[in-house]
KEKE-3310 file (N, C-alpha, C; in steps of 0.2 Angstrom, whole numbers, plus 5000, padded with zeros to 4 digits):
npx = (5303:5301:5299:5282:5282:5295:5304:5298:5301:5292:5282:5273:5259:5251:5241:5238:5245:5243:5236:5244:5255:5250:5247:5260:5266:5260:5263:5278:5278:5276:5288:5292:5300:5296:5293:5286:5277:5271:5271:5268:5255:5257:5270:5273:5275:5288:5295:5293:5301:5313:5315:5312:5303:5297:5283:5269:5258:5244:5234:5220:5206:5198:5203:5211:5213:5226:5233:5228:5235:5248:5249:5247:5259:5267:5265:5267:5281:5289:5283:5275:5267:5252:5243:5227:5219:5204:5189:5181:5169:5165:5161:5167:5179:5185:5186:5195:5206:5210:5213:5224:5234:5232:5233:5226:5210:5204:5190:5183:5184:5200:5207:5218:5222:5219:5228:5240:5237:5230:5240:5248:5239:5238:5251:5252:5242:5246:5259:5253:5246:5258:5264:5254:5255:5268:5267:5258:5265:5276:5268:5264:5276:5281:5271:5273:5286:5285:5276:5285:5295:5287:5284:5296:5299:5290:5294:5307:5301:5294:5303:5313:5307:5306:5299:5289:5295:5308:5312:5311:5321:5332:5332:5335:5348:5355:5353:5361:5374:5377:5377:5365:5349:5335:5323:5329:5337:5326:5319:5329:5330:5317:5317:5327:5320:5310:5316:5321:5309:5299)
npy = (5244:5245:5234:5234:5235:5240:5255:5269:5282:5296:5307:5320:5329:5343:5358:5363:5367:5363:5351:5343:5342:5334:5322:5319:5316:5304:5296:5296:5291:5278:5273:5279:5290:5307:5319:5335:5344:5359:5367:5374:5366:5363:5360:5349:5336:5338:5340:5327:5320:5324:5322:5308:5299:5285:5284:5293:5304:5313:5325:5333:5344:5345:5337:5345:5350:5353:5346:5332:5331:5332:5320:5311:5313:5309:5295:5291:5295:5291:5279:5276:5272:5282:5290:5296:5307:5314:5325:5325:5316:5315:5305:5307:5313:5303:5293:5300:5302:5288:5284:5293:5286:5285:5275:5273:5280:5289:5295:5306:5311:5311:5298:5295:5282:5274:5277:5271:5257:5259:5265:5253:5245:5253:5252:5238:5237:5245:5238:5227:5231:5236:5224:5218:5228:5226:5212:5214:5222:5213:5203:5210:5213:5200:5196:5204:5201:5188:5190:5196:5187:5178:5185:5187:5174:5171:5179:5173:5161:5164:5171:5162:5151:5141:5128:5130:5125:5123:5137:5142:5135:5140:5154:5153:5147:5157:5168:5162:5161:5174:5179:5184:5188:5179:5186:5198:5196:5193:5206:5214:5207:5210:5224:5226:5220:5229:5241:5237:5235:5243)
npz = (3043:3060:3073:3081:3095:3098:3102:3094:3082:3082:3072:3077:3073:3075:3078:3090:3104:3117:3117:3109:3117:3128:3121:3116:3128:3133:3122:3124:3137:3133:3128:3117:3105:3102:3090:3089:3078:3072:3062:3045:3036:3022:3021:3027:3020:3016:3028:3034:3025:3029:3043:3043:3051:3060:3060:3057:3066:3066:3073:3071:3069:3057:3042:3029:3011:3008:3018:3015:3002:3006:3014:3004:2996:3005:3005:2993:2990:3002:3010:3025:3041:3044:3056:3059:3069:3072:3072:3063:3054:3040:3027:3014:3017:3024:3015:3006:3014:3016:3003:3002:3008:3022:3037:3048:3053:3065:3073:3084:3102:3109:3118:3129:3134:3123:3112:3111:3108:3096:3088:3086:3079:3067:3063:3060:3050:3040:3037:3032:3021:3013:3011:3002:2992:2987:2983:2972:2964:2961:2955:2943:2937:2935:2925:2915:2912:2908:2896:2888:2886:2879:2867:2862:2859:2850:2840:2836:2831:2821:2812:2811:2808:2818:2830:2845:2856:2852:2849:2862:2869:2862:2865:2879:2877:2871:2880:2891:2885:2883:2896:2902:2909:2905:2903:2900:2888:2880:2880:2873:2861:2856:2856:2846:2835:2833:2829:2817:2811:2798)
capx = (5299:5303:5293:5278:5284:5301:5303:5298:5302:5285:5281:5266:5257:5245:5242:5236:5250:5241:5234:5250:5259:5246:5248:5267:5267:5257:5268:5284:5278:5275:5295:5293:5303:5291:5295:5281:5277:5264:5271:5263:5253:5260:5277:5273:5279:5296:5297:5293:5307:5319:5315:5312:5300:5294:5276:5266:5252:5241:5228:5217:5199:5196:5208:5210:5215:5233:5235:5228:5240:5255:5248:5248:5265:5272:5263:5270:5288:5292:5277:5275:5260:5250:5237:5224:5214:5200:5182:5176:5167:5163:5163:5171:5186:5188:5188:5201:5212:5213:5217:5230:5239:5231:5233:5220:5207:5200:5185:5181:5189:5206:5207:5226:5223:5218:5233:5246:5234:5228:5246:5250:5234:5240:5257:5250:5238:5252:5263:5249:5245:5264:5265:5250:5257:5274:5265:5255:5271:5279:5264:5264:5283:5281:5267:5276:5292:5282:5274:5291:5298:5283:5284:5303:5300:5286:5299:5311:5297:5292:5310:5318:5303:5306:5293:5290:5300:5315:5313:5312:5328:5337:5332:5339:5355:5358:5354:5367:5380:5378:5376:5359:5343:5331:5319:5333:5338:5320:5318:5334:5328:5310:5320:5330:5316:5306:5321:5321:5302:5298)
capy = (5246:5242:5230:5239:5235:5243:5262:5272:5289:5298:5314:5322:5335:5346:5365:5365:5365:5359:5344:5340:5340:5329:5316:5318:5313:5297:5292:5295:5286:5271:5272:5282:5297:5311:5326:5338:5349:5363:5371:5375:5360:5362:5359:5342:5331:5339:5338:5320:5318:5327:5319:5301:5296:5278:5284:5301:5305:5319:5327:5339:5345:5343:5337:5349:5348:5352:5340:5326:5331:5330:5313:5307:5314:5304:5288:5290:5295:5287:5277:5275:5273:5288:5289:5303:5308:5320:5326:5325:5310:5315:5299:5309:5314:5297:5290:5303:5300:5281:5284:5296:5282:5284:5268:5274:5287:5289:5300:5306:5313:5307:5296:5294:5275:5271:5280:5265:5251:5262:5266:5247:5244:5257:5250:5232:5238:5248:5233:5222:5235:5236:5217:5217:5232:5222:5207:5216:5224:5207:5199:5213:5212:5193:5195:5209:5197:5182:5193:5199:5181:5174:5189:5186:5167:5172:5182:5168:5156:5168:5173:5156:5145:5136:5128:5134:5122:5125:5144:5143:5133:5145:5159:5151:5146:5164:5171:5160:5163:5182:5180:5189:5185:5177:5192:5204:5194:5194:5213:5216:5205:5214:5231:5225:5219:5235:5245:5234:5235:5249)
capz = (3048:3066:3077:3085:3102:3099:3103:3087:3081:3079:3071:3079:3069:3079:3079:3096:3108:3124:3114:3106:3123:3131:3117:3116:3135:3132:3118:3127:3142:3130:3126:3110:3104:3099:3089:3087:3072:3071:3056:3039:3033:3016:3022:3031:3016:3016:3035:3035:3022:3033:3049:3043:3057:3058:3061:3057:3069:3064:3077:3067:3069:3050:3037:3023:3006:3008:3022:3010:2997:3010:3015:2997:2994:3010:3004:2986:2991:3008:3013:3033:3044:3046:3060:3060:3074:3070:3074:3056:3052:3034:3023:3009:3020:3026:3009:3003:3018:3015:2996:3002:3012:3029:3040:3052:3053:3071:3074:3091:3107:3110:3125:3129:3134:3116:3108:3109:3104:3089:3085:3085:3074:3062:3060:3057:3044:3035:3035:3028:3015:3009:3008:2996:2987:2985:2979:2966:2959:2959:2950:2937:2934:2932:2920:2909:2909:2903:2890:2884:2884:2874:2862:2859:2857:2844:2834:2833:2828:2814:2808:2809:2807:2823:2834:2851:2861:2849:2850:2869:2869:2858:2869:2884:2876:2869:2887:2895:2881:2884:2903:2903:2912:2899:2901:2897:2881:2876:2878:2868:2854:2854:2853:2839:2830:2833:2826:2810:2807:2795)
cpx = (5301:5297:5289:5280:5291:5300:5303:5299:5296:5285:5274:5264:5251:5246:5241:5241:5249:5239:5239:5254:5257:5248:5255:5269:5266:5262:5275:5284:5278:5283:5296:5297:5298:5294:5288:5282:5270:5266:5266:5262:5256:5267:5278:5277:5286:5299:5298:5300:5314:5320:5315:5309:5297:5286:5274:5259:5249:5234:5225:5209:5196:5202:5207:5214:5223:5236:5234:5233:5247:5255:5250:5255:5270:5271:5267:5278:5291:5286:5279:5268:5259:5243:5234:5219:5210:5193:5177:5175:5164:5166:5168:5179:5189:5190:5194:5206:5214:5216:5224:5236:5238:5230:5227:5218:5202:5196:5183:5186:5194:5207:5215:5227:5222:5224:5238:5243:5233:5235:5249:5245:5236:5246:5256:5246:5243:5256:5259:5248:5252:5265:5261:5252:5263:5272:5261:5260:5274:5275:5264:5270:5283:5277:5270:5283:5290:5280:5280:5294:5294:5283:5291:5303:5295:5290:5303:5307:5295:5298:5313:5314:5304:5299:5294:5295:5307:5317:5314:5319:5333:5337:5336:5346:5358:5359:5360:5373:5382:5378:5371:5353:5339:5326:5323:5335:5332:5318:5323:5332:5321:5313:5322:5325:5311:5310:5321:5314:5301:5292)
cpy = (5242:5238:5235:5240:5238:5251:5265:5279:5291:5305:5315:5328:5337:5353:5367:5362:5360:5352:5340:5338:5335:5322:5314:5314:5305:5293:5291:5291:5279:5270:5275:5289:5301:5317:5329:5343:5352:5368:5371:5368:5358:5360:5352:5337:5331:5338:5331:5317:5319:5323:5311:5297:5289:5279:5292:5301:5312:5320:5333:5338:5342:5343:5341:5346:5347:5347:5333:5326:5329:5323:5309:5307:5309:5297:5287:5290:5291:5285:5275:5275:5280:5287:5296:5303:5315:5320:5325:5318:5309:5310:5301:5311:5308:5293:5293:5302:5293:5281:5288:5293:5282:5277:5268:5280:5286:5295:5300:5309:5308:5305:5293:5286:5271:5273:5274:5259:5253:5263:5259:5244:5247:5254:5243:5233:5241:5243:5228:5225:5235:5230:5217:5221:5228:5217:5209:5219:5218:5203:5203:5212:5205:5192:5199:5204:5191:5184:5194:5192:5177:5178:5187:5179:5167:5175:5177:5162:5158:5169:5167:5149:5140:5135:5130:5131:5124:5132:5146:5141:5137:5151:5158:5150:5153:5168:5168:5161:5170:5184:5185:5184:5184:5183:5198:5202:5196:5201:5216:5214:5209:5221:5231:5225:5225:5240:5243:5234:5242:5253)
cpz = (3055:3069:3081:3092:3103:3099:3095:3087:3077:3078:3073:3076:3073:3080:3086:3101:3114:3122:3112:3112:3126:3127:3117:3123:3135:3128:3121:3133:3139:3127:3119:3110:3100:3097:3086:3082:3072:3066:3051:3037:3026:3015:3025:3027:3017:3023:3036:3031:3025:3039:3049:3049:3055:3057:3061:3061:3068:3068:3074:3068:3062:3045:3031:3017:3005:3012:3018:3005:3000:3011:3009:2995:2998:3007:2998:2987:2996:3012:3021:3035:3046:3050:3061:3065:3073:3073:3068:3054:3045:3029:3017:3012:3022:3020:3006:3007:3017:3008:2997:3006:3020:3032:3045:3053:3059:3073:3081:3096:3108:3117:3125:3130:3128:3111:3106:3106:3097:3085:3082:3078:3068:3058:3057:3051:3039:3032:3030:3021:3010:3007:3002:2990:2983:2980:2973:2961:2957:2953:2943:2933:2931:2926:2914:2907:2905:2896:2885:2882:2878:2867:2858:2856:2850:2838:2831:2829:2821:2810:2806:2808:2812:2827:2841:2856:2859:2850:2858:2870:2867:2862:2875:2883:2874:2876:2891:2892:2883:2892:2905:2906:2905:2897:2898:2889:2877:2875:2874:2861:2852:2852:2847:2834:2828:2828:2818:2807:2805:2797)
residu = (UNK:UNK:UNK:UNK:UNK:UNK:UNK:UNK:UNK:UNK:UNK:UNK:UNK:UNK:UNK:UNK:UNK:UNK:UNK:UNK:UNK:UNK:UNK:UNK:UNK:UNK:UNK:UNK:UNK:UNK:UNK:UNK:UNK:UNK:UNK:UNK:UNK:UNK:UNK:UNK:UNK:UNK:UNK:UNK:UNK:UNK:UNK:UNK:UNK:UNK:UNK:UNK:UNK:UNK:UNK:UNK:UNK:UNK:UNK:UNK:UNK:UNK:UNK:UNK:UNK:UNK:UNK:UNK:UNK:UNK:UNK:UNK:UNK:UNK:UNK:UNK:UNK:UNK:UNK:UNK:UNK:UNK:UNK:UNK:UNK:UNK:UNK:UNK:UNK:UNK:UNK:UNK:UNK:UNK:UNK:UNK:UNK:UNK:UNK:UNK:UNK:UNK:UNK:UNK:UNK:UNK:UNK:UNK:UNK:UNK:UNK:UNK:UNK:UNK:UNK:UNK:UNK:UNK:UNK:UNK:UNK:UNK:UNK:UNK:UNK:UNK:UNK:UNK:UNK:UNK:UNK:UNK:UNK:UNK:UNK:UNK:UNK:UNK:UNK:UNK:UNK:UNK:UNK:UNK:UNK:UNK:UNK:UNK:UNK:UNK:UNK:UNK:UNK:UNK:UNK:UNK:UNK:UNK:UNK:UNK:UNK:UNK:UNK:UNK:UNK:UNK:UNK:UNK:UNK:UNK:UNK:UNK:UNK:UNK:UNK:UNK:UNK:UNK:UNK:UNK:UNK:UNK:UNK:UNK:UNK:UNK:UNK:UNK:UNK:UNK:UNK:UNK:UNK:UNK:UNK:UNK:UNK:UNK)
# end
């Protein structure tokens, strides 16, 4: 993701041409490249994949189910900041939009002076969430790796009558000899043991 101050490629989604033109002018005046899209909502996710914008801005009276599904698909396949301007303050829609990956959900009439600061807030929130998401994935991976190493160590202790320290040293030595990461060796030992278990 580029720095918020740098020019961005923004996909602007709005079915109302006059409203989209006014917002596009404000964004372009801020130095950004704007691509407007007023096609079928169900095609939005594929359009985002094709264009690869830095940010998606959606200006809609009320987000519908197709739009929420598109936003969820974007968040799952190619996450990027999504900013929604709407007139609908229904708490259920707000929750659904946030679950679908929306970085900012702004209710009320669109004031062009607010667009660029809100864009920067949406980008900052997106980046913060992506960092948290990466940290969670890393933590889960580290935990799964530790569990695999502990299980492989337990197999050696049971099969060869080793104590914990000796089993760990044996694992490290085997991994070095085979030019494998410790966790890769652990997983291969576990797989082999599962094959041999009746």
